[in-house]
LUMLUMMAR-197774 format. One record per atom (N, C-alpha, C, O, CB): residue number from 0; residue in three letters; chain; x, y, z. Coordinates in nm, 4 decimals, decimal comma, padded with zeros to 6 digits, m for minus. Glycine has a CB too. Layout:
<atoms>
i_aa_ch_c1_c2_c3
NUM_ALA_A_X_Y_Z
...
</atoms>
This chain:
<atoms>
i_aa_ch_c1_c2_c3
0_MET_A_m08,3499_10,1509_11,6716
0_MET_A_m08,2748_10,0485_11,7417
0_MET_A_m08,2108_09,9538_11,6400
0_MET_A_m08,2735_09,9167_11,5408
0_MET_A_m08,3661_09,9708_11,8397
1_THR_A_m08,0874_09,9157_11,6650
1_THR_A_m08,0150_09,8253_11,5767
1_THR_A_m08,0666_09,6831_11,5950
1_THR_A_m08,0839_09,6366_11,7076
1_THR_A_m07,8631_09,8321_11,6038
2_LYS_A_m08,0906_09,6152_11,4850
2_LYS_A_m08,1380_09,4774_11,4894
2_LYS_A_m08,0204_09,3817_11,4747
2_LYS_A_m07,9402_09,3936_11,3821
2_LYS_A_m08,2428_09,4519_11,3789
3_PHE_A_m08,0114_09,2878_11,5662
3_PHE_A_m07,9086_09,1853_11,5589
3_PHE_A_m07,9609_09,0673_11,4782
3_PHE_A_m08,0784_09,0315_11,4872
3_PHE_A_m07,8651_09,1402_11,7004
4_GLN_A_m07,8733_09,0082_11,4002
4_GLN_A_m07,9057_08,8851_11,3289
4_GLN_A_m07,8457_08,7698_11,4092
4_GLN_A_m07,7296_08,7748_11,4498
4_GLN_A_m07,8511_08,8872_11,1802
5_TYR_A_m07,9252_08,6675_11,4311
5_TYR_A_m07,8805_08,5553_11,5124
5_TYR_A_m07,8219_08,4433_11,4283
5_TYR_A_m07,8518_08,4296_11,3097
5_TYR_A_m07,9949_08,5024_11,5950
6_VAL_A_m07,7385_08,3641_11,4923
6_VAL_A_m07,6723_08,2494_11,4304
6_VAL_A_m07,6976_08,1293_11,5204
6_VAL_A_m07,6777_08,1370_11,6416
6_VAL_A_m07,5175_08,2747_11,4100
7_LEU_A_m07,7416_08,0184_11,4615
7_LEU_A_m07,7605_07,8961_11,5392
7_LEU_A_m07,6257_07,8279_11,5576
7_LEU_A_m07,5556_07,7998_11,4604
7_LEU_A_m07,8619_07,8004_11,4698
8_CYS_A_m07,5900_07,8017_11,6825
8_CYS_A_m07,4630_07,7366_11,7159
8_CYS_A_m07,4918_07,6008_11,7788
8_CYS_A_m07,5994_07,5788_11,8344
8_CYS_A_m07,3779_07,8253_11,8123
9_ALA_A_m07,3950_07,5102_11,7698
9_ALA_A_m07,4141_07,3722_11,8132
9_ALA_A_m07,4618_07,3606_11,9573
9_ALA_A_m07,5528_07,2828_11,9859
9_ALA_A_m07,2862_07,2961_11,7971
10_GLY_A_m07,4026_07,4356_12,0472
10_GLY_A_m07,4403_07,4244_12,1884
10_GLY_A_m07,4232_07,2823_12,2366
10_GLY_A_m07,3324_07,2115_12,1929
10_GLY_A_m07,5848_07,4702_12,2102
11_PHE_A_m07,5092_07,2410_12,3256
11_PHE_A_m07,5069_07,1038_12,3762
11_PHE_A_m07,6278_07,0277_12,3232
11_PHE_A_m07,6953_06,9553_12,3964
11_PHE_A_m07,5050_07,1020_12,5313
12_SER_A_m07,6531_07,0460_12,1947
12_SER_A_m07,7659_06,9825_12,1265
12_SER_A_m07,7224_06,8479_12,0690
12_SER_A_m07,6119_06,7999_12,0944
12_SER_A_m07,8214_07,0744_12,0142
13_SER_A_m07,8121_06,7893_11,9914
13_SER_A_m07,7835_06,6587_11,9299
13_SER_A_m07,6712_06,6650_11,8270
13_SER_A_m07,6143_06,5608_11,7944
13_SER_A_m07,9086_06,6043_11,8640
14_VAL_A_m07,6367_06,7826_11,7745
14_VAL_A_m07,5256_06,7926_11,6790
14_VAL_A_m07,3912_06,7975_11,7504
14_VAL_A_m07,2866_06,7982_11,6856
14_VAL_A_m07,5421_06,9166_11,5907
15_ASN_A_m07,3934_06,8010_11,8821
15_ASN_A_m07,2703_06,8011_11,9633
15_ASN_A_m07,2909_06,7057_12,0819
15_ASN_A_m07,2910_06,7488_12,1971
15_ASN_A_m07,2346_06,9475_12,0138
16_PRO_A_m07,3083_06,5750_12,0528
16_PRO_A_m07,3393_06,4801_12,1601
16_PRO_A_m07,2273_06,4653_12,2638
16_PRO_A_m07,2522_06,4228_12,3766
16_PRO_A_m07,3695_06,3455_12,1004
17_GLU_A_m07,1048_06,5001_12,2255
17_GLU_A_m06,9925_06,4910_12,3209
17_GLU_A_m06,9947_06,6055_12,4218
17_GLU_A_m06,9215_06,6041_12,5207
17_GLU_A_m06,8584_06,4912_12,2458
18_ARG_A_m07,0804_06,7054_12,3951
18_ARG_A_m07,0883_06,8267_12,4778
18_ARG_A_m06,9523_06,8953_12,4868
18_ARG_A_m06,9108_06,9419_12,5929
18_ARG_A_m07,1398_06,7926_12,6192
19_ASP_A_m06,8843_06,9000_12,3725
19_ASP_A_m06,7532_06,9632_12,3615
19_ASP_A_m06,7721_07,1150_12,3590
19_ASP_A_m06,8327_07,1688_12,2664
19_ASP_A_m06,6774_06,9139_12,2338
20_ALA_A_m06,7201_07,1833_12,4605
20_ALA_A_m06,7381_07,3287_12,4721
20_ALA_A_m06,6766_07,4029_12,3539
20_ALA_A_m06,7272_07,5082_12,3150
20_ALA_A_m06,6765_07,3793_12,6024
21_ASN_A_m06,5688_07,3505_12,2960
21_ASN_A_m06,5075_07,4169_12,1807
21_ASN_A_m06,5961_07,4082_12,0571
21_ASN_A_m06,5999_07,5017_11,9771
21_ASN_A_m06,3710_07,3555_12,1509
22_LYS_A_m06,6666_07,2986_12,0406
22_LYS_A_m06,7567_07,2821_11,9263
22_LYS_A_m06,8896_07,3541_11,9485
22_LYS_A_m06,9601_07,3854_11,8526
22_LYS_A_m06,7818_07,1336_11,8999
23_ALA_A_m06,9234_07,3800_12,0724
23_ALA_A_m07,0545_07,4357_12,1060
23_ALA_A_m07,0791_07,5724_12,0430
23_ALA_A_m07,1937_07,6069_12,0141
23_ALA_A_m07,0686_07,4463_12,2556
24_LYS_A_m06,9754_07,6493_12,0215
24_LYS_A_m06,9914_07,7841_11,9658
24_LYS_A_m06,9883_07,7866_11,8127
24_LYS_A_m07,0023_07,8932_11,7527
24_LYS_A_m06,8828_07,8746_12,0196
25_ALA_A_m06,9702_07,6716_11,7497
25_ALA_A_m06,9614_07,6652_11,6031
25_ALA_A_m07,0996_07,6787_11,5399
25_ALA_A_m07,1949_07,6157_11,5858
25_ALA_A_m06,8954_07,5331_11,5585
26_PRO_A_m07,1115_07,7610_11,4340
26_PRO_A_m07,2389_07,7709_11,3620
26_PRO_A_m07,2754_07,6361_11,3006
26_PRO_A_m07,1876_07,5606_11,2589
26_PRO_A_m07,2314_07,8797_11,2520
27_ILE_A_m07,4038_07,6064_11,2951
27_ILE_A_m07,4467_07,4778_11,2385
27_ILE_A_m07,4874_07,4888_11,0923
27_ILE_A_m07,5061_07,3866_11,0263
27_ILE_A_m07,5622_07,4219_11,3186
28_ARG_A_m07,5015_07,6094_11,0404
28_ARG_A_m07,5395_07,6289_10,9005
28_ARG_A_m07,4218_07,6836_10,8205
28_ARG_A_m07,3473_07,7693_10,8680
28_ARG_A_m07,6603_07,7241_10,8897
29_LYS_A_m07,4062_07,6333_10,6995
29_LYS_A_m07,2959_07,6802_10,6152
29_LYS_A_m07,3130_07,8259_10,5739
29_LYS_A_m07,2138_07,8984_10,5656
29_LYS_A_m07,2843_07,5932_10,4915
30_GLY_A_m07,4330_07,8700_10,5484
30_GLY_A_m07,4562_08,0069_10,5027
30_GLY_A_m07,4865_08,1023_10,6176
30_GLY_A_m07,5653_08,1956_10,6022
30_GLY_A_m07,5700_08,0095_10,4034
31_TRP_A_m07,4244_08,0791_10,7318
31_TRP_A_m07,4613_08,1542_10,8526
31_TRP_A_m07,4356_08,3043_10,8429
31_TRP_A_m07,4925_08,3811_10,9204
31_TRP_A_m07,3862_08,0997_10,9701
32_THR_A_m07,3516_08,3474_10,7499
32_THR_A_m07,3271_08,4914_10,7355
32_THR_A_m07,4269_08,5590_10,6417
32_THR_A_m07,4291_08,6816_10,6305
32_THR_A_m07,1861_08,5149_10,6846
33_ARG_A_m07,5101_08,4779_10,5739
33_ARG_A_m07,6054_08,5322_10,4765
33_ARG_A_m07,7511_08,4980_10,5089
33_ARG_A_m07,8419_08,5743_10,4759
33_ARG_A_m07,5715_08,4809_10,3386
34_GLU_A_m07,7730_08,3834_10,5734
34_GLU_A_m07,9085_08,3355_10,5989
34_GLU_A_m07,9280_08,3250_10,7494
34_GLU_A_m07,8548_08,2542_10,8186
34_GLU_A_m07,9345_08,1981_10,5291
35_PHE_A_m08,0289_08,3972_10,7987
35_PHE_A_m08,0487_08,4048_10,9426
35_PHE_A_m08,1794_08,3376_10,9825
35_PHE_A_m08,2775_08,3438_10,9085
35_PHE_A_m08,0475_08,5505_10,9891
36_PRO_A_m08,1813_08,2735_11,0988
36_PRO_A_m08,3019_08,2044_11,1427
36_PRO_A_m08,4110_08,3022_11,1859
36_PRO_A_m08,3845_08,4162_11,2242
36_PRO_A_m08,2689_08,1098_11,2569
37_SER_A_m08,5334_08,2536_11,1783
37_SER_A_m08,6468_08,3316_11,2283
37_SER_A_m08,6482_08,3257_11,3808
37_SER_A_m08,5769_08,2457_11,4413
37_SER_A_m08,7816_08,2787_11,1697
38_GLU_A_m08,7294_08,4105_11,4416
38_GLU_A_m08,7437_08,4089_11,5878
38_GLU_A_m08,7945_08,2726_11,6350
38_GLU_A_m08,7497_08,2225_11,7381
38_GLU_A_m08,8399_08,5210_11,6345
39_ASP_A_m08,8868_08,2127_11,5612
39_ASP_A_m08,9382_08,0800_11,5976
39_ASP_A_m08,8282_07,9744_11,5922
39_ASP_A_m08,8203_07,8881_11,6796
39_ASP_A_m09,0535_08,0401_11,5045
40_GLU_A_m08,7432_07,9813_11,4892
40_GLU_A_m08,6308_07,8861_11,4793
40_GLU_A_m08,5352_07,9037_11,5962
40_GLU_A_m08,4867_07,8052_11,6518
40_GLU_A_m08,5548_07,9046_11,3459
41_VAL_A_m08,5078_08,0273_11,6339
41_VAL_A_m08,4180_08,0543_11,7470
41_VAL_A_m08,4752_07,9934_11,8741
41_VAL_A_m08,4036_07,9253_11,9475
41_VAL_A_m08,3961_08,2067_11,7653
42_GLN_A_m08,6030_08,0169_11,9011
42_GLN_A_m08,6653_07,9642_12,0229
42_GLN_A_m08,6660_07,8115_12,0243
42_GLN_A_m08,6388_07,7498_12,1273
42_GLN_A_m08,8083_08,0168_12,0360
43_SER_A_m08,6967_07,7518_11,9112
43_SER_A_m08,6976_07,6060_11,9004
43_SER_A_m08,5581_07,5489_11,9230
43_SER_A_m08,5417_07,4478_11,9914
43_SER_A_m08,7506_07,5628_11,7632
44_TRP_A_m08,4583_07,6142_11,8652
44_TRP_A_m08,3202_07,5685_11,8788
44_TRP_A_m08,2730_07,5774_12,0244
44_TRP_A_m08,2049_07,4872_12,0733
44_TRP_A_m08,2278_07,6510_11,7880
45_LEU_A_m08,3083_07,6835_12,0918
45_LEU_A_m08,2715_07,6976_12,2328
45_LEU_A_m08,3368_07,5871_12,3176
45_LEU_A_m08,2734_07,5323_12,4078
45_LEU_A_m08,3130_07,8371_12,2854
46_ARG_A_m08,4628_07,5551_12,2883
46_ARG_A_m08,5317_07,4478_12,3624
46_ARG_A_m08,4648_07,3125_12,3391
46_ARG_A_m08,4695_07,2252_12,4257
46_ARG_A_m08,6800_07,4405_12,3209
47_ALA_A_m08,4023_07,2949_12,2221
47_ALA_A_m08,3362_07,1685_12,1875
47_ALA_A_m08,1939_07,1592_12,2434
47_ALA_A_m08,1237_07,0615_12,2179
47_ALA_A_m08,3325_07,1520_12,0365
48_GLY_A_m08,1514_07,2603_12,3194
48_GLY_A_m08,0173_07,2577_12,3765
48_GLY_A_m07,9136_07,3301_12,2933
48_GLY_A_m07,7959_07,3335_12,3293
48_GLY_A_m07,9744_07,1177_12,3957
49_GLY_A_m07,9566_07,3880_12,1820
49_GLY_A_m07,8635_07,4639_12,0998
49_GLY_A_m07,8330_07,5993_12,1612
49_GLY_A_m07,9013_07,6447_12,2530
49_GLY_A_m07,9193_07,4817_11,9599
50_TRP_A_m07,7320_07,6611_12,1103
50_TRP_A_m07,6940_07,7955_12,1530
50_TRP_A_m07,7158_07,8902_12,0362
50_TRP_A_m07,7331_07,8470_11,9223
50_TRP_A_m07,5456_07,8003_12,2024
51_ILE_A_m07,7148_08,0190_12,0654
51_ILE_A_m07,7211_08,1172_11,9584
51_ILE_A_m07,6049_08,2142_11,9725
51_ILE_A_m07,5550_08,2401_12,0820
51_ILE_A_m07,8562_08,1924_11,9601
52_GLY_A_m07,5642_08,2660_11,8598
52_GLY_A_m07,4662_08,3728_11,8545
52_GLY_A_m07,5328_08,4894_11,7848
52_GLY_A_m07,6500_08,4818_11,7479
52_GLY_A_m07,3348_08,3286_11,7812
53_ALA_A_m07,4599_08,5951_11,7671
53_ALA_A_m07,5158_08,7120_11,6992
53_ALA_A_m07,4106_08,7736_11,6077
53_ALA_A_m07,2918_08,7767_11,6396
53_ALA_A_m07,5664_08,8166_11,8018
54_VAL_A_m07,4571_08,8221_11,4943
54_VAL_A_m07,3726_08,9008_11,4060
54_VAL_A_m07,3843_09,0437_11,4572
54_VAL_A_m07,4915_09,1039_11,4511
54_VAL_A_m07,4153_08,8873_11,2524
55_VAL_A_m07,2753_09,0969_11,5069
55_VAL_A_m07,2775_09,2285_11,5714
55_VAL_A_m07,2590_09,3374_11,4662
55_VAL_A_m07,1581_09,3399_11,3958
55_VAL_A_m07,1670_09,2388_11,6806
56_PRO_A_m07,3562_09,4268_11,4559
56_PRO_A_m07,3461_09,5345_11,3572
56_PRO_A_m07,2291_09,6285_11,3861
56_PRO_A_m07,1891_09,6457_11,5012
56_PRO_A_m07,4758_09,6138_11,3534
57_THR_A_m07,1759_09,6878_11,2821
57_THR_A_m07,0696_09,7865_11,2960
57_THR_A_m07,1157_09,8981_11,3891
57_THR_A_m07,2280_09,9472_11,3780
57_THR_A_m07,0288_09,8436_11,1579
58_GLY_A_m07,0290_09,9368_11,4794
58_GLY_A_m07,0600_10,0444_11,5726
58_GLY_A_m07,1209_09,9980_11,7029
58_GLY_A_m07,1415_10,0783_11,7938
58_GLY_A_m07,1516_10,1403_11,5085
59_CYS_A_m07,1503_09,8692_11,7135
59_CYS_A_m07,2076_09,8147_11,8367
59_CYS_A_m07,1006_09,7397_11,9154
59_CYS_A_m07,0049_09,6870_11,8588
59_CYS_A_m07,3269_09,7213_11,8052
60_VAL_A_m07,1189_09,7362_12,0449
60_VAL_A_m07,0300_09,6613_12,1341
60_VAL_A_m07,1168_09,5641_12,2121
60_VAL_A_m07,2246_09,6006_12,2593
60_VAL_A_m06,9490_09,7569_12,2308
61_VAL_A_m07,0703_09,4408_12,2258
61_VAL_A_m07,1429_09,3392_12,3001
61_VAL_A_m07,0563_09,2929_12,4160
61_VAL_A_m06,9383_09,2623_12,3986
61_VAL_A_m07,1823_09,2201_12,2089
62_LEU_A_m07,1156_09,2880_12,5337
62_LEU_A_m07,0492_09,2308_12,6503
62_LEU_A_m07,1117_09,0947_12,6754
62_LEU_A_m07,2324_09,0855_12,6981
62_LEU_A_m07,0618_09,3240_12,7766
63_ASP_A_m07,0324_08,9899_12,6715
63_ASP_A_m07,0799_08,8540_12,6945
63_ASP_A_m07,0423_08,8164_12,8374
63_ASP_A_m06,9325_08,7667_12,8627
63_ASP_A_m07,0191_08,7526_12,5901
64_LEU_A_m07,1325_08,8400_12,9285
64_LEU_A_m07,1053_08,8188_13,0706
64_LEU_A_m07,1806_08,6953_13,1186
64_LEU_A_m07,3036_08,6915_13,1150
64_LEU_A_m07,1453_08,9435_13,1542
65_ASP_A_m07,1066_08,5952_13,1633
65_ASP_A_m07,1685_08,4698_13,2050
65_ASP_A_m07,1764_08,4526_13,3561
65_ASP_A_m07,2630_08,3804_13,4056
65_ASP_A_m07,0932_08,3553_13,1465
66_LYS_A_m07,0902_08,5158_13,4275
66_LYS_A_m07,0836_08,4969_13,5729
66_LYS_A_m07,1542_08,6098_13,6456
66_LYS_A_m07,1499_08,7246_13,6014
66_LYS_A_m06,9380_08,4876_13,6197
67_GLY_A_m07,2187_08,5782_13,7562
67_GLY_A_m07,2918_08,6769_13,8338
67_GLY_A_m07,2085_08,7963_13,8747
67_GLY_A_m07,2558_08,9098_13,8691
67_GLY_A_m07,3480_08,6134_13,9546
68_ALA_A_m07,0838_08,7722_13,9163
68_ALA_A_m06,9982_08,8823_13,9604
68_ALA_A_m06,9673_08,9773_13,8448
68_ALA_A_m06,9625_09,0988_13,8642
68_ALA_A_m06,8676_08,8280_14,0205
69_ALA_A_m06,9465_08,9231_13,7255
69_ALA_A_m06,9180_09,0075_13,6092
69_ALA_A_m07,0402_09,0910_13,5725
69_ALA_A_m07,0277_09,2084_13,5376
69_ALA_A_m06,8743_08,9214_13,4890
70_VAL_A_m07,1574_09,0305_13,5803
70_VAL_A_m07,2811_09,1029_13,5510
70_VAL_A_m07,3012_09,2147_13,6529
70_VAL_A_m07,3347_09,3273_13,6161
70_VAL_A_m07,4024_09,0067_13,5514
71_ASP_A_m07,2810_09,1837_13,7801
71_ASP_A_m07,2958_09,2843_13,8856
71_ASP_A_m07,2006_09,4016_13,8644
71_ASP_A_m07,2400_09,5175_13,8773
71_ASP_A_m07,2711_09,2214_14,0228
72_LEU_A_m07,0753_09,3708_13,8319
72_LEU_A_m06,9754_09,4758_13,8103
72_LEU_A_m07,0132_09,5620_13,6893
72_LEU_A_m07,0057_09,6846_13,6960
72_LEU_A_m06,8352_09,4138_13,7901
73_ALA_A_m07,0531_09,4993_13,5806
73_ALA_A_m07,0903_09,5742_13,4610
73_ALA_A_m07,2100_09,6652_13,4882
73_ALA_A_m07,2116_09,7804_13,4448
73_ALA_A_m07,1221_09,4783_13,3459
74_GLU_A_m07,3086_09,6146_13,5588
74_GLU_A_m07,4255_09,6975_13,5914
74_GLU_A_m07,3851_09,8175_13,6761
74_GLU_A_m07,4340_09,9285_13,6550
74_GLU_A_m07,5318_09,6143_13,6653
75_ARG_A_m07,2958_09,7948_13,7719
75_ARG_A_m07,2523_09,9047_13,8582
75_ARG_A_m07,1752_10,0084_13,7782
75_ARG_A_m07,2010_10,1281_13,7908
75_ARG_A_m07,1660_09,8520_13,9735
76_LEU_A_m07,0800_09,9635_13,6955
76_LEU_A_m06,9992_10,0554_13,6170
76_LEU_A_m07,0825_10,1320_13,5159
76_LEU_A_m07,0623_10,2520_13,4973
76_LEU_A_m06,8890_09,9805_13,5465
77_LEU_A_m07,1758_10,0644_13,4503
77_LEU_A_m07,2578_10,1308_13,3499
77_LEU_A_m07,3547_10,2313_13,4148
77_LEU_A_m07,3840_10,3359_13,3568
77_LEU_A_m07,3359_10,0264_13,2683
78_SER_A_m07,4031_10,1995_13,5330
78_SER_A_m07,4943_10,2932_13,5995
78_SER_A_m07,4208_10,4162_13,6500
78_SER_A_m07,4807_10,5225_13,6666
78_SER_A_m07,5658_10,2245_13,7155
79_GLU_A_m07,2895_10,4018_13,6746
79_GLU_A_m07,2083_10,5153_13,7203
79_GLU_A_m07,1567_10,5969_13,6037
79_GLU_A_m07,0970_10,7028_13,6233
79_GLU_A_m07,0913_10,4667_13,8047
80_GLY_A_m07,1796_10,5478_13,4803
80_GLY_A_m07,1320_10,6194_13,3628
80_GLY_A_m06,9834_10,6047_13,3387
80_GLY_A_m06,9213_10,6898_13,2751
80_GLY_A_m07,1652_10,7631_13,3751
81_ALA_A_m06,9258_10,4961_13,3897
81_ALA_A_m06,7811_10,4730_13,3732
81_ALA_A_m06,7487_10,4392_13,2308
81_ALA_A_m06,6323_10,4165_13,1977
81_ALA_A_m06,7323_10,3613_13,4649
</atoms>
């Protein structure tokens, strides 16, 4: 199984007090392409209101589905082998 490396993003944490959606997806660490957080850091960051991103390995595809209807459609299409 391919392992994803996570990236800590501002989210709606204390580093983004304005709750600016455009800033929310920005990595909070300068070395985010080389230094990855531990699982404990990821969990702690999520509890603090931060978001996470992922460095997607070559050959992988990620679907970022936020709405229930999109999730339902993707599940239906994938189960049908579309």
